[in-house]
C-alpha positions in Angstrom: -23.3 -1.2 -32.1 -23.6 -4.7 -30.7 -25.0 -6.5 -33.8 -27.2 -8.9 -31.7 -29.8 -9.1 -34.4 -27.2 -9.8 -37.1 -25.5 -12.5 -35.0 -28.9 -14.2 -34.4 -29.7 -14.0 -38.1 -26.3 -15.5 -39.1 -26.6 -18.2 -36.5 -30.0 -19.2 -37.8 -29.1 -19.0 -41.5 -25.6 -20.4 -41.6 -24.4 -23.9 -40.7 -20.8 -23.0 -40.4 -19.0 -19.7 -39.9 -15.5 -19.1 -41.2 -15.3 -15.6 -39.6 -12.6 -14.6 -37.2 -13.3 -11.9 -34.5 -10.7 -9.3 -33.9 -9.6 -8.6 -30.3 -9.4 -5.2 -28.6 -5.7 -4.8 -29.4 -6.3 -5.5 -33.1 -9.2 -3.0 -33.2 -7.0 -0.3 -31.5 -4.3 -0.8 -34.3 -6.9 -0.1 -37.0 -8.4 2.8 -35.1 -4.9 4.3 -34.7 -4.1 4.0 -38.4 -7.5 5.4 -39.5 -8.6 7.9 -36.9 -12.1 8.5 -38.3 -13.1 5.0 -39.3 -16.7 4.3 -38.3 -17.2 2.5 -35.0 -19.9 0.4 -36.6 -17.2 -1.2 -38.8 -14.9 -1.9 -35.8 -17.8 -3.3 -33.8 -18.6 -5.6 -36.6 -15.1 -7.0 -36.6 -15.2 -7.4 -32.9 -18.6 -9.0 -32.5 -19.1 -10.8 -35.9 -15.6 -11.0 -37.4 -14.0 -10.8 -40.8 -14.7 -13.4 -43.4 -17.6 -14.3 -45.7 -21.2 -14.8 -44.8 -24.2 -16.5 -46.3 -22.4 -18.9 -48.7 -20.1 -16.2 -50.1 -22.7 -13.5 -50.4 -20.2 -10.9 -49.2 -16.6 -10.9 -47.8 -15.4 -8.5 -45.1 -11.6 -8.3 -45.1 -9.5 -8.8 -41.9 -8.1 -5.3 -42.5 -8.5 -2.2 -44.7 -6.9 -1.7 -48.1 -6.2 1.6 -49.8 -7.2 2.3 -53.4 -3.5 2.4 -54.3 -2.9 -1.1 -52.8 -5.7 -2.3 -55.0 -4.5 -0.3 -58.1 -7.7 1.7 -58.3 -7.1 5.1 -59.9 -9.7 7.8 -58.8 -9.6 11.4 -57.9 -9.4 10.5 -54.2 -6.7 7.9 -54.8 -3.8 10.3 -54.5 -4.3 10.8 -50.8 -5.5 7.3 -50.1 -8.8 8.8 -49.0 -10.6 5.6 -50.2 -10.2 2.5 -48.1 -11.9 -0.8 -48.8 -13.2 -3.3 -46.3 -14.8 -6.0 -48.5 -16.1 -7.2 -51.8 -19.0 -9.1 -53.3 -17.0 -11.9 -54.9 -17.8 -10.4 -58.3 -15.1 -7.8 -58.6 -16.9 -4.9 -56.9 -15.2 -3.5 -53.8 -16.8 -1.8 -50.8 -15.3 0.8 -48.5 -15.3 4.3 -47.1 -14.3 7.7 -48.4 -12.4 9.1 -45.4 -12.6 12.6 -46.8 -16.4 12.6 -46.7 -19.0 11.4 -44.2 -17.8 7.8 -43.9 -20.9 6.5 -45.7 -20.2 3.3 -47.6 -18.9 3.5 -51.2 -18.7 0.9 -53.8 -16.1 0.7 -56.6 -17.9 -0.8 -59.5 -15.3 -2.6 -61.6 -17.4 -2.8 -64.8 -17.6 1.0 -64.9 -14.4 1.8 -63.0 -16.2 4.3 -60.9 -17.2 5.0 -57.3 -20.8 4.8 -56.3 -21.9 6.5 -53.0 -24.5 4.3 -51.3 -25.5 6.9 -48.7 -25.7 4.0 -46.2 -23.8 3.6 -42.9 -21.7 0.5 -42.5 -24.5 -1.1 -40.3 -27.2 -0.3 -42.8 -25.1 -1.6 -45.7 -24.0 -4.8 -44.1 -27.7 -5.6 -43.1 -28.7 -5.0 -46.7 -25.9 -7.4 -47.9 -27.3 -10.0 -45.4 -30.8 -9.5 -46.6 -32.1 -8.2 -43.3 -34.7 -5.5 -43.7 
């Protein structure tokens, strides 16, 4: 995925960008560590970059974090099947369940539970940007 529409949208809506793009070597390291990570996520890091967008609407991390690194206890936590790529600046984390179909999940801190969005990374990030 090339994210042309999202880049155009962000260029139009933001005055300054604090995101940093990852290079091919950095992408390869992530892919080697997480073999079934969605390419849409890696393409986002390559073409748009990690960091926040739209005045801190959402933050995409520069790398992935496991549930145990974030001290989240769930059924999937034992095998580090949950990995997180971002948050909404309000305590809710967003990531993938590597054991399932790699649709985006959210850890809702108020309820201490995982919500399965049924969205791909590209669909989810467009929703966070407010692009229909």
